[in-house]
Structures are given as C-alpha cells and as structure tokens.
Residue frames as a rotation matrix with the C-alpha (Angstrom) as fourth column:
UNK 1
-0.293 -0.184 0.938 25.60
-0.366 0.928 0.068 22.32
-0.883 -0.324 -0.340 66.70
UNK 2
0.723 0.594 0.353 23.65
0.149 0.364 -0.919 21.90
-0.674 0.717 0.175 63.46
UNK 3
0.726 -0.516 -0.455 26.54
-0.684 -0.474 -0.554 23.52
0.070 0.713 -0.697 61.62
UNK 4
-0.256 -0.863 0.436 28.97
-0.862 0.408 0.301 20.99
-0.438 -0.299 -0.848 63.13
UNK 5
0.081 0.369 0.926 26.83
0.049 0.926 -0.373 18.04
-0.996 0.076 0.057 61.97
UNK 6
0.953 0.295 -0.063 26.61
-0.026 -0.127 -0.992 19.38
-0.301 0.947 -0.113 58.42
UNK 7
0.376 -0.893 -0.249 30.35
-0.926 -0.347 -0.151 20.00
0.048 0.287 -0.957 58.31
UNK 8
-0.319 -0.472 0.822 31.02
-0.572 0.788 0.230 16.49
-0.756 -0.396 -0.521 59.56
UNK 9
0.475 0.583 0.659 28.72
0.210 0.652 -0.728 15.01
-0.854 0.485 0.187 56.89
UNK 10
0.925 -0.178 -0.336 30.41
-0.380 -0.435 -0.816 17.01
-0.001 0.883 -0.470 54.15
UNK 11
0.009 -0.994 0.109 33.89
-0.992 0.005 0.126 16.00
-0.126 -0.110 -0.986 55.36
UNK 12
-0.144 -0.001 0.990 32.82
-0.243 0.969 -0.035 12.35
-0.959 -0.245 -0.140 55.58
UNK 13
0.834 0.499 0.234 31.50
0.132 0.232 -0.964 12.48
-0.535 0.835 0.128 52.00
UNK 14
0.657 -0.661 -0.362 34.74
-0.739 -0.469 -0.485 13.99
0.151 0.585 -0.797 50.77
UNK 15
-0.223 -0.775 0.591 36.73
-0.834 0.465 0.297 11.34
-0.505 -0.427 -0.750 52.55
UNK 16
0.212 0.377 0.902 34.72
0.094 0.911 -0.403 8.55
-0.973 0.170 0.157 50.97
UNK 17
0.969 0.247 -0.015 34.94
0.015 -0.119 -0.993 10.03
-0.247 0.962 -0.119 47.51
UNK 18
0.421 -0.879 -0.222 38.71
-0.898 -0.371 -0.237 10.55
0.126 0.299 -0.946 47.69
UNK 19
-0.147 -0.469 0.871 39.27
-0.597 0.744 0.300 6.99
-0.789 -0.476 -0.389 48.88
UNK 20
0.658 0.455 0.600 37.74
0.173 0.684 -0.708 5.50
-0.733 0.570 0.371 45.73
UNK 21
-0.493 -0.827 0.268 40.03
0.471 0.005 0.882 4.93
-0.731 0.562 0.387 42.79
UNK 22
-0.006 0.437 -0.899 39.31
-0.555 -0.750 -0.360 7.35
-0.832 0.497 0.247 39.98
UNK 23
0.317 0.180 0.931 38.05
0.592 0.730 -0.342 5.75
-0.741 0.659 0.125 36.77
UNK 24
-0.816 -0.578 0.023 39.52
0.327 -0.428 0.843 6.76
-0.477 0.695 0.538 33.51
UNK 25
-0.091 0.819 -0.566 37.04
-0.331 -0.561 -0.759 9.10
-0.939 0.118 0.323 31.84
UNK 26
-0.316 -0.050 -0.948 37.90
-0.948 0.065 0.313 7.68
0.046 0.997 -0.067 28.46
UNK 27
0.266 0.443 0.856 35.84
-0.398 0.859 -0.321 4.61
-0.878 -0.255 0.405 27.79
UNK 28
-0.809 -0.559 0.181 36.94
-0.113 0.449 0.886 2.06
-0.577 0.696 -0.427 25.29
UNK 29
-0.182 0.743 -0.644 34.78
-0.972 -0.234 0.005 1.96
-0.147 0.627 0.765 22.19
UNK 30
-0.091 0.275 0.957 32.82
-0.090 0.955 -0.283 -1.21
-0.992 -0.112 -0.062 21.78
UNK 31
-0.971 -0.228 0.065 32.87
0.037 0.125 0.991 -2.65
-0.234 0.966 -0.113 18.28
UNK 32
-0.253 0.924 -0.287 29.68
-0.784 -0.370 -0.499 -1.73
-0.567 0.099 0.818 16.46
UNK 33
-0.685 0.174 0.708 27.57
0.371 0.919 0.133 -4.51
-0.627 0.354 -0.694 15.11
UNK 34
-0.882 0.391 -0.264 25.72
-0.458 -0.572 0.681 -3.59
0.115 0.721 0.683 11.91
UNK 35
-0.284 0.878 0.386 21.98
-0.350 0.279 -0.894 -4.06
-0.892 -0.389 0.228 12.15
UNK 36
-0.992 0.053 0.117 20.49
0.128 0.466 0.875 -6.34
-0.008 0.883 -0.469 9.58
UNK 37
-0.348 0.919 -0.187 17.08
-0.530 -0.357 -0.769 -5.17
-0.773 -0.169 0.611 8.48
UNK 38
-0.836 0.158 0.525 15.02
0.455 0.736 0.502 -7.65
-0.307 0.658 -0.687 6.54
UNK 39
-0.776 0.600 -0.193 12.47
-0.629 -0.712 0.312 -5.93
0.049 0.364 0.930 4.32
UNK 40
-0.192 0.780 0.596 8.93
-0.413 0.487 -0.769 -7.24
-0.890 -0.394 0.229 4.73
UNK 41
-0.997 -0.066 0.051 7.91
0.009 0.521 0.853 -9.83
-0.083 0.851 -0.519 2.19
UNK 42
-0.373 0.914 -0.159 4.49
-0.898 -0.312 0.310 -9.61
0.233 0.259 0.937 0.62
UNK 43
-0.401 0.306 0.863 2.03
-0.486 0.727 -0.484 -12.26
-0.776 -0.614 -0.143 1.67
UNK 44
-0.797 0.288 -0.531 0.53
-0.345 0.503 0.792 -15.14
0.495 0.815 -0.302 -0.27
UNK 45
-0.458 0.742 0.489 -3.11
-0.613 0.135 -0.778 -15.82
-0.644 -0.656 0.393 0.58
UNK 46
-0.939 0.212 -0.270 -5.10
-0.059 0.675 0.736 -18.78
0.338 0.707 -0.621 -0.71
UNK 47
-0.349 0.905 0.242 -8.90
-0.778 -0.136 -0.613 -18.95
-0.522 -0.402 0.752 -0.79
UNK 48
-0.967 0.066 -0.246 -10.45
-0.078 0.843 0.531 -22.35
0.242 0.533 -0.811 -1.50
UNK 49
-0.338 0.915 0.220 -14.19
-0.651 -0.058 -0.756 -22.98
-0.679 -0.399 0.616 -1.89
UNK 50
-0.419 0.185 0.889 -16.24
0.379 0.925 -0.015 -25.73
-0.825 0.330 -0.458 -3.52
UNK 51
0.645 0.706 0.292 -18.11
0.580 -0.204 -0.789 -23.40
-0.497 0.678 -0.541 -5.86
UNK 52
-0.369 -0.796 0.479 -16.44
0.920 -0.238 0.313 -21.62
-0.135 0.556 0.820 -8.75
UNK 53
0.685 0.484 0.545 -16.99
0.545 -0.836 0.058 -17.93
0.483 0.257 -0.837 -8.21
UNK 54
-0.439 -0.805 0.399 -14.89
0.297 -0.549 -0.781 -14.96
0.848 -0.225 0.480 -7.19
UNK 55
-0.086 0.432 -0.898 -15.58
0.960 0.278 0.042 -14.64
0.268 -0.858 -0.438 -3.48
UNK 56
0.722 0.490 0.488 -17.07
0.359 -0.869 0.340 -11.50
0.591 -0.070 -0.804 -1.98
UNK 57
0.851 -0.421 -0.314 -14.38
0.200 -0.293 0.935 -11.28
-0.485 -0.859 -0.165 0.71
UNK 58
-0.125 -0.899 0.419 -11.63
0.880 0.095 0.466 -11.40
-0.459 0.427 0.779 -1.94
UNK 59
-0.007 0.204 0.979 -13.28
0.756 -0.640 0.138 -8.60
0.654 0.741 -0.149 -3.91
UNK 60
0.927 0.374 0.003 -13.92
0.266 -0.665 0.698 -6.62
0.263 -0.647 -0.716 -0.72
UNK 61
0.465 -0.833 -0.299 -10.24
0.486 -0.042 0.873 -6.88
-0.740 -0.552 0.385 0.23
UNK 62
-0.313 -0.573 0.757 -9.12
0.947 -0.131 0.292 -5.89
-0.068 0.809 0.584 -3.29
UNK 63
0.339 0.534 0.774 -11.45
0.568 -0.773 0.284 -2.86
0.750 0.343 -0.566 -3.28
UNK 64
0.946 -0.013 -0.323 -10.34
0.284 -0.443 0.850 -1.82
-0.154 -0.896 -0.415 0.21
UNK 65
0.089 -0.995 -0.050 -6.66
0.678 0.024 0.735 -1.98
-0.730 -0.099 0.676 -0.75
UNK 66
-0.309 -0.129 0.942 -7.29
0.893 -0.380 0.240 -0.12
0.327 0.916 0.233 -4.02
UNK 67
0.671 0.659 0.341 -9.27
0.471 -0.733 0.491 2.51
0.573 -0.169 -0.802 -2.11
UNK 68
0.765 -0.470 -0.440 -6.23
0.327 -0.305 0.894 3.07
-0.555 -0.828 -0.080 0.11
UNK 69
0.653 -0.456 -0.605 -4.18
-0.658 -0.737 -0.154 3.99
-0.375 0.499 -0.781 -2.96
UNK 70
-0.378 -0.782 0.496 -2.47
-0.357 0.617 0.701 0.68
-0.854 0.088 -0.512 -3.79
UNK 71
-0.193 0.254 -0.948 -2.63
-0.975 0.055 0.213 -0.61
0.107 0.966 0.237 -7.35
UNK 72
-0.212 0.264 0.941 -4.54
-0.351 0.878 -0.326 -3.90
-0.912 -0.400 -0.093 -7.58
UNK 73
-0.503 0.064 -0.862 -4.81
-0.835 0.222 0.504 -6.38
0.224 0.973 -0.058 -10.45
UNK 74
-0.030 0.562 0.827 -7.55
-0.450 0.731 -0.513 -9.03
-0.892 -0.387 0.231 -10.56
UNK 75
-0.578 -0.178 -0.796 -7.22
-0.805 0.283 0.521 -11.76
0.132 0.943 -0.307 -13.20
UNK 76
0.228 0.689 0.688 -9.99
-0.531 0.680 -0.505 -14.28
-0.816 -0.250 0.521 -13.84
UNK 77
-0.708 -0.704 -0.057 -8.46
-0.455 0.392 0.800 -17.01
-0.541 0.592 -0.598 -15.98
UNK 78
-0.892 0.338 0.300 -11.65
0.438 0.808 0.394 -18.89
-0.110 0.483 -0.869 -16.91
UNK 79
0.099 0.927 -0.362 -14.31
0.527 -0.357 -0.771 -16.18
-0.844 -0.114 -0.524 -17.12
UNK 80
-0.899 -0.369 0.237 -15.12
0.384 -0.399 0.833 -14.63
-0.213 0.840 0.500 -20.45
UNK 81
-0.152 0.923 0.353 -17.98
0.988 0.145 0.046 -13.35
-0.009 0.356 -0.935 -22.51
UNK 82
0.711 0.458 -0.535 -17.47
0.490 -0.867 -0.091 -9.61
-0.505 -0.198 -0.840 -22.10
UNK 83
0.724 -0.426 0.543 -14.81
0.461 -0.288 -0.839 -8.88
0.514 0.858 -0.012 -24.76
UNK 84
0.898 -0.441 0.008 -11.95
-0.274 -0.544 0.793 -8.34
-0.345 -0.714 -0.609 -22.35
UNK 85
0.633 -0.762 0.135 -8.48
0.731 0.532 -0.427 -9.82
0.254 0.369 0.894 -22.44
UNK 86
-0.131 -0.826 -0.549 -5.20
0.893 -0.339 0.297 -8.01
-0.432 -0.451 0.781 -21.92
UNK 87
-0.760 -0.191 0.621 -6.11
0.549 -0.699 0.458 -5.36
0.347 0.689 0.636 -24.53
UNK 88
-0.173 0.808 0.563 -9.41
-0.129 -0.585 0.800 -4.42
0.976 0.065 0.206 -22.82
UNK 89
-0.746 -0.103 -0.658 -9.01
0.593 0.347 -0.726 -4.33
0.303 -0.932 -0.198 -19.03
UNK 90
0.422 0.861 0.283 -11.84
0.436 -0.466 0.770 -2.99
0.795 -0.202 -0.573 -16.88
UNK 91
-0.754 -0.623 0.208 -11.09
0.148 -0.469 -0.871 -0.40
0.640 -0.626 0.446 -14.25
UNK 92
0.442 0.803 -0.401 -12.96
0.683 -0.011 0.730 -0.27
0.582 -0.597 -0.553 -10.97
UNK 93
0.894 -0.162 -0.418 -11.98
0.186 -0.715 0.674 3.07
-0.408 -0.680 -0.609 -9.55
UNK 94
0.706 -0.658 -0.261 -8.58
-0.707 -0.632 -0.319 4.59
0.045 0.410 -0.911 -10.00
UNK 95
-0.177 -0.943 0.283 -6.44
-0.975 0.206 0.077 1.72
-0.131 -0.263 -0.956 -8.69
UNK 96
-0.145 0.154 0.977 -8.17
-0.210 0.961 -0.182 -1.57
-0.967 -0.232 -0.107 -9.55
UNK 97
-0.309 -0.032 -0.951 -7.64
-0.951 0.017 0.308 -3.22
0.007 0.999 -0.036 -12.92
UNK 98
0.071 0.480 0.874 -9.72
-0.392 0.820 -0.418 -6.29
-0.917 -0.313 0.246 -13.80
UNK 99
-0.472 -0.287 -0.833 -8.91
-0.881 0.168 0.441 -8.76
0.013 0.943 -0.333 -16.57
UNK 100
0.328 0.531 0.782 -10.86
-0.337 0.839 -0.428 -11.71
-0.883 -0.123 0.454 -17.88
UNK 101
-0.459 -0.473 0.752 -10.22
0.433 0.619 0.655 -14.11
-0.775 0.627 -0.079 -20.74
UNK 102
-0.418 0.283 -0.863 -10.80
-0.752 -0.640 0.155 -12.80
-0.509 0.714 0.480 -24.23
UNK 103
-0.976 0.217 0.030 -13.25
0.205 0.857 0.473 -15.60
0.077 0.468 -0.880 -25.06
UNK 104
-0.533 0.834 0.142 -17.00
-0.422 -0.408 0.810 -15.73
0.733 0.372 0.569 -25.76
UNK 105
0.577 0.758 -0.305 -17.96
-0.148 0.464 0.873 -17.97
0.803 -0.459 0.380 -22.84
UNK 106
0.367 -0.437 0.821 -16.94
-0.905 0.037 0.425 -19.08
-0.216 -0.899 -0.382 -19.37
UNK 107
0.297 -0.361 -0.884 -14.46
-0.534 0.704 -0.468 -21.91
0.791 0.611 0.016 -19.81
UNK 108
-0.382 -0.463 0.800 -14.37
-0.921 0.123 -0.369 -23.33
0.073 -0.878 -0.473 -16.29
UNK 109
0.690 0.681 0.246 -16.29
-0.678 0.727 -0.110 -26.50
-0.254 -0.091 0.963 -17.18
UNK 110
-0.287 -0.885 0.368 -13.88
-0.687 0.458 0.564 -29.43
-0.667 -0.091 -0.739 -16.88
UNK 111
0.166 0.448 0.879 -16.12
0.255 0.841 -0.477 -31.59
-0.953 0.303 0.025 -19.07
UNK 112
0.966 0.225 0.127 -15.49
0.187 -0.267 -0.945 -29.45
-0.178 0.937 -0.300 -22.16
UNK 113
0.074 -0.969 0.238 -12.21
0.965 0.130 0.229 -29.33
-0.253 0.212 0.944 -24.00
UNK 114
0.289 -0.074 -0.954 -10.69
0.020 -0.996 0.083 -25.91
-0.957 -0.043 -0.286 -24.54
UNK 115
0.920 -0.019 0.391 -10.26
0.391 0.001 -0.920 -24.69
0.017 1.000 0.008 -28.08
UNK 116
-0.020 -0.988 0.155 -6.87
0.973 -0.055 -0.223 -23.51
0.229 0.147 0.962 -29.26
UNK 117
-0.135 0.041 0.990 -8.05
0.147 -0.987 0.061 -19.89
0.980 0.154 0.128 -29.07
UNK 118
0.839 0.495 0.228 -9.23
-0.168 -0.164 0.972 -20.41
0.518 -0.853 -0.055 -25.48
UNK 119
0.601 -0.716 -0.355 -5.90
0.792 0.475 0.383 -21.92
-0.105 -0.511 0.853 -24.45
UNK 120
-0.290 -0.719 0.632 -4.10
0.768 -0.569 -0.294 -18.96
0.570 0.400 0.717 -26.06
UNK 121
0.282 0.487 0.827 -6.37
-0.103 -0.842 0.530 -16.53
0.954 -0.234 -0.187 -24.18
UNK 122
0.985 0.044 -0.169 -5.57
0.154 0.237 0.959 -18.17
0.083 -0.971 0.226 -20.83
UNK 123
0.272 -0.961 -0.045 -1.85
0.959 0.267 0.090 -18.26
-0.074 -0.068 0.995 -21.61
UNK 124
-0.123 -0.244 0.962 -1.91
0.433 -0.885 -0.170 -14.59
0.893 0.396 0.214 -22.59
UNK 125
0.731 0.438 0.523 -3.37
-0.288 -0.497 0.818 -13.78
0.619 -0.749 -0.237 -19.17
UNK 126
0.850 -0.452 -0.272 -0.76
0.507 0.558 0.657 -15.97
-0.146 -0.696 0.703 -17.47
UNK 127
-0.079 -0.914 0.399 2.11
0.925 -0.216 -0.313 -14.18
0.372 0.345 0.862 -19.24
UNK 128
0.077 0.202 0.976 0.58
-0.015 -0.979 0.204 -10.83
0.997 -0.031 -0.072 -18.28
UNK 129
0.942 0.331 0.053 0.16
-0.077 0.061 0.995 -12.01
0.326 -0.942 0.083 -14.66
UNK 130
0.497 -0.829 -0.255 3.80
0.865 0.452 0.218 -13.14
-0.065 -0.329 0.942 -14.39
UNK 131
-0.301 -0.609 0.734 5.03
0.657 -0.690 -0.303 -9.82
0.691 0.391 0.608 -15.77
UNK 132
0.371 0.543 0.754 2.72
-0.187 -0.751 0.633 -7.86
0.910 -0.376 -0.177 -13.46
UNK 133
0.961 -0.047 -0.271 3.99
0.269 0.367 0.891 -9.78
0.057 -0.929 0.365 -10.43
UNK 134
0.225 -0.974 -0.021 7.67
0.974 0.224 0.015 -9.39
-0.010 -0.024 1.000 -11.37
UNK 135
-0.171 -0.310 0.935 7.53
0.475 -0.858 -0.197 -5.66
0.863 0.410 0.294 -12.14
UNK 136
-0.576 -0.015 -0.817 6.06
0.811 -0.139 -0.569 -4.82
-0.105 -0.990 0.092 -8.75
UNK 137
-0.862 0.282 0.421 3.69
-0.066 -0.886 0.459 -2.26
0.502 0.368 0.782 -10.29
UNK 138
0.236 0.972 0.016 0.78
-0.289 0.055 0.956 -3.77
0.928 -0.230 0.294 -8.34
UNK 139
-0.470 -0.343 0.813 0.68
-0.858 -0.041 -0.512 -4.06
0.209 -0.938 -0.275 -4.57
UNK 140
-0.243 0.463 0.852 -1.87
-0.363 0.772 -0.522 -6.87
-0.900 -0.436 -0.020 -4.84
UNK 141
-0.576 0.109 -0.810 -2.40
-0.770 0.260 0.583 -9.41
0.274 0.959 -0.066 -7.61
UNK 142
-0.034 0.661 0.749 -5.45
-0.597 0.587 -0.546 -11.71
-0.801 -0.466 0.375 -7.45
UNK 143
-0.752 -0.226 -0.620 -5.23
-0.635 0.503 0.587 -14.89
0.179 0.834 -0.522 -9.55
UNK 144
0.029 0.893 0.450 -8.70
-0.839 0.266 -0.475 -16.42
-0.544 -0.364 0.757 -9.75
UNK 145
0.902 0.384 0.197 -8.97
-0.276 0.864 -0.422 -20.15
-0.332 0.326 0.885 -10.58
UNK 146
0.119 -0.947 -0.299 -5.22
-0.991 -0.096 -0.091 -20.60
0.057 0.307 -0.950 -10.71
UNK 147
-0.376 -0.219 0.900 -5.63
-0.483 0.875 0.011 -24.20
-0.790 -0.431 -0.436 -9.53
UNK 148
0.616 0.682 0.395 -7.87
0.048 0.468 -0.883 -24.99
-0.786 0.562 0.256 -12.49
UNK 149
0.710 -0.439 -0.551 -5.23
-0.700 -0.353 -0.621 -23.70
0.078 0.826 -0.558 -14.91
UNK 150
-0.402 -0.881 0.248 -2.70
-0.904 0.425 0.047 -26.06
-0.147 -0.206 -0.968 -13.36
UNK 151
-0.129 0.455 0.881 -5.23
-0.211 0.856 -0.473 -28.91
-0.969 -0.247 -0.014 -13.29
UNK 152
0.875 0.483 0.027 -5.82
-0.037 0.124 -0.992 -28.39
-0.482 0.867 0.126 -17.03
UNK 153
0.217 -0.915 0.341 -2.02
0.748 0.380 0.544 -28.52
-0.627 0.137 0.767 -17.57
UNK 154
0.894 0.091 0.438 -1.90
0.367 -0.710 -0.601 -25.03
0.257 0.698 -0.669 -19.09
UNK 155
0.096 -0.935 0.342 1.14
-0.529 -0.338 -0.778 -24.32
0.843 -0.106 -0.527 -16.92
UNK 156
-0.003 -0.202 -0.979 2.77
0.498 0.849 -0.176 -26.08
0.867 -0.488 0.098 -14.01
UNK 157
0.929 0.284 -0.238 2.69
0.329 -0.336 0.883 -25.45
0.171 -0.898 -0.406 -10.28
UNK 158
0.091 -0.971 -0.222 6.50
0.920 -0.003 0.392 -25.09
-0.381 -0.240 0.893 -10.51
UNK 159
-0.425 -0.184 0.886 6.05
0.669 -0.724 0.170 -22.10
0.610 0.665 0.431 -12.84
UNK 160
0.566 0.712 0.415 3.59
0.172 -0.594 0.785 -20.55
0.806 -0.374 -0.459 -10.40
UNK 161
0.805 -0.290 -0.517 5.83
0.564 0.104 0.819 -21.16
-0.184 -0.951 0.247 -7.39
UNK 162
-0.268 -0.938 0.221 8.81
0.961 -0.245 0.129 -19.61
-0.067 0.247 0.967 -9.23
UNK 163
-0.170 0.288 0.943 6.76
0.397 -0.856 0.333 -16.52
0.902 0.430 0.032 -10.07
UNK 164
0.847 0.531 0.018 5.68
0.165 -0.295 0.941 -16.21
0.505 -0.794 -0.338 -6.44
UNK 165
0.537 -0.713 -0.451 9.19
0.786 0.228 0.575 -16.74
-0.307 -0.663 0.683 -5.09
UNK 166
-0.439 -0.797 0.415 10.79
0.897 -0.413 0.156 -14.15
0.047 0.440 0.897 -7.42
UNK 167
0.458 0.696 0.553 8.22
0.657 -0.684 0.316 -11.42
0.599 0.219 -0.771 -6.79
UNK 168
-0.428 -0.576 0.696 9.35
-0.032 -0.760 -0.649 -8.10
0.903 -0.300 0.307 -5.29
UNK 169
-0.870 -0.058 -0.490 8.97
0.452 0.307 -0.838 -7.77
0.199 -0.950 -0.240 -1.54
UNK 170
-0.829 0.544 -0.132 6.05
-0.390 -0.730 -0.561 -5.34
-0.401 -0.414 0.817 -1.70
UNK 171
-0.452 0.666 -0.593 3.75
-0.724 0.115 0.680 -7.56
0.521 0.737 0.430 -3.81
UNK 172
-0.471 0.456 0.755 0.93
-0.476 0.589 -0.653 -9.51
-0.743 -0.667 -0.060 -2.13
UNK 173
-0.728 0.256 -0.636 -0.70
-0.523 0.393 0.756 -12.32
0.444 0.883 -0.152 -4.11
UNK 174
-0.219 0.736 0.640 -4.11
-0.669 0.365 -0.648 -13.91
-0.710 -0.570 0.413 -3.58
UNK 175
-0.894 -0.050 -0.445 -4.83
-0.361 0.669 0.650 -17.27
0.265 0.742 -0.616 -5.19
UNK 176
-0.181 0.896 0.405 -8.40
-0.796 0.109 -0.595 -18.55
-0.577 -0.430 0.694 -5.46
UNK 177
-0.441 0.114 -0.890 -9.97
-0.713 0.558 0.425 -21.74
0.545 0.822 -0.166 -6.68
UNK 178
0.670 0.740 0.063 -11.85
-0.668 0.563 0.486 -24.90
0.324 -0.368 0.872 -5.89
UNK 179
0.892 -0.451 -0.025 -8.63
0.420 0.808 0.414 -26.90
-0.167 -0.380 0.910 -5.60
UNK 180
0.601 -0.794 0.095 -5.08
-0.718 -0.588 -0.372 -25.78
0.351 0.155 -0.923 -4.92
UNK 181
0.432 -0.477 -0.765 -2.18
0.169 0.876 -0.451 -28.23
0.886 0.065 0.460 -4.67
UNK 182
0.864 -0.104 -0.492 -0.49
0.503 0.127 0.855 -28.95
-0.027 -0.986 0.163 -1.35
UNK 183
-0.174 -0.981 0.084 2.85
0.985 -0.175 -0.004 -27.51
0.019 0.082 0.996 -2.59
UNK 184
-0.339 0.126 0.932 1.19
0.268 -0.937 0.224 -24.17
0.902 0.325 0.284 -3.25
UNK 185
0.758 0.651 0.040 -0.62
0.101 -0.177 0.979 -24.32
0.644 -0.738 -0.200 0.10
UNK 186
0.483 -0.659 -0.577 2.73
0.871 0.292 0.395 -24.90
-0.091 -0.693 0.715 1.81
UNK 187
-0.541 -0.731 0.417 4.08
0.781 -0.620 -0.074 -21.68
0.313 0.286 0.906 0.30
UNK 188
0.137 0.722 0.678 1.09
0.294 -0.684 0.668 -19.63
0.946 0.108 -0.306 1.50
UNK 189
-0.886 -0.344 0.312 1.07
-0.134 -0.453 -0.881 -17.35
0.445 -0.822 0.355 4.52
UNK 190
-0.539 0.790 0.293 -2.68
-0.551 -0.067 -0.832 -17.76
-0.637 -0.610 0.471 4.96
UNK 191
-0.915 0.339 -0.219 -5.11
0.040 0.616 0.787 -20.41
0.401 0.711 -0.577 3.72
UNK 192
-0.503 0.842 0.196 -8.88
-0.683 -0.248 -0.687 -19.94
-0.530 -0.479 0.699 3.95
UNK 193
-0.956 0.278 -0.089 -11.10
0.172 0.785 0.595 -22.93
0.235 0.553 -0.799 3.17
UNK 194
-0.520 0.848 0.105 -14.75
-0.843 -0.488 -0.227 -22.10
-0.141 -0.207 0.968 2.74
UNK 195
-0.706 0.326 0.629 -17.44
0.108 0.927 -0.359 -24.75
-0.700 -0.186 -0.690 3.15
UNK 196
0.190 0.815 0.548 -19.90
0.850 0.142 -0.507 -23.13
-0.491 0.562 -0.665 0.77
C-alpha cells in the first residue's frame, strides 16, 4: 500500500509538471548599464580660534597622518625667526615637511605694516602652497593663518578657492586662522570654531 501511495504521488507530480508550459531556456539579455564611480574628493577642514597659534589638534592630526605614511605639508604664513622659507624646510619624521616665512620675526601683528621683503616671503610661500596642492604630492596640506593673508590683501579669497577647487581628488586641505571668510567656510566639509 505504501508503494501505491508513492507511485501515485510521483505520477501526480509528473502530470503537474507536464501541464505547465515550458519556458524558453534562452533568456533575453538585459541591456547593461555602466556603473559610474565617483572618486572620493579630499576634504577641506577649517579651524578657527581667537588666538593666533597653530592648534595642538591640527598638529596631532598632521603627525598622525604622516605617521601612517602620507606626505604632509604644513605652511605657517606669518611665523618667522628661524631662517626657514621654501629653501630651508624642516622635516618632522619622514613624511612631514614644515615651512615658515623666511623673515626675522613673526609678522602676524595687524598693527605693523609688512616690509617689501616680508610680503615677498609670504607670497613665495603662497606660490609654493598652490604648486604643492596642484601636484598632489602631499595627501594633506595645512595652511596656517590663511585668513590673515587674505585680510592683508596679499592674495584674494578667489585665488584660494580656485586652488582648492582644482586640487587633485586625493588632497586634503586644512585652513587655520582667527578669521576665515564665509565664502571659504561654505566650501569647507568641516568647520571647527574654538572658543579659546
């Protein structure tokens, strides 16, 4: 009797399967849609604080990134006094290059006029910074007191924004200063405002 039940089930299954229309084994190819991959764009970070100093968290981030093997460039536009400039960069470890103005003093005091040599020293750093950003040789470029350079009319915020916009996708840029214009803030991915 068990054998009869199994035979009946098998016959019923065959009957059901033969009643269905057979599908064509060939399936029509669907048109392929090419995938668009957008490469990641480097970030723009802005650090604003009332006092004029290079912030510990900016330096910590630069050192951490350099320690991971990425080339980092730190440029301090208004610090001097240690015979630096483009010709004499300081190296902190293998991957961090640090540049300051080739002037005898710190020139961040808005009350004092800059000498012609001091203006040339800042502009030399700015040209170096633009080239460094455009070549993509550095994964991170820190521009300290960039707002002060614009405030002193050494170059325009339009020039800075163009340099940031044209940078290669792998380049991150950090801008620091006591005041940064709203246009530059609008272009930033992250803005940190410190109270002290």
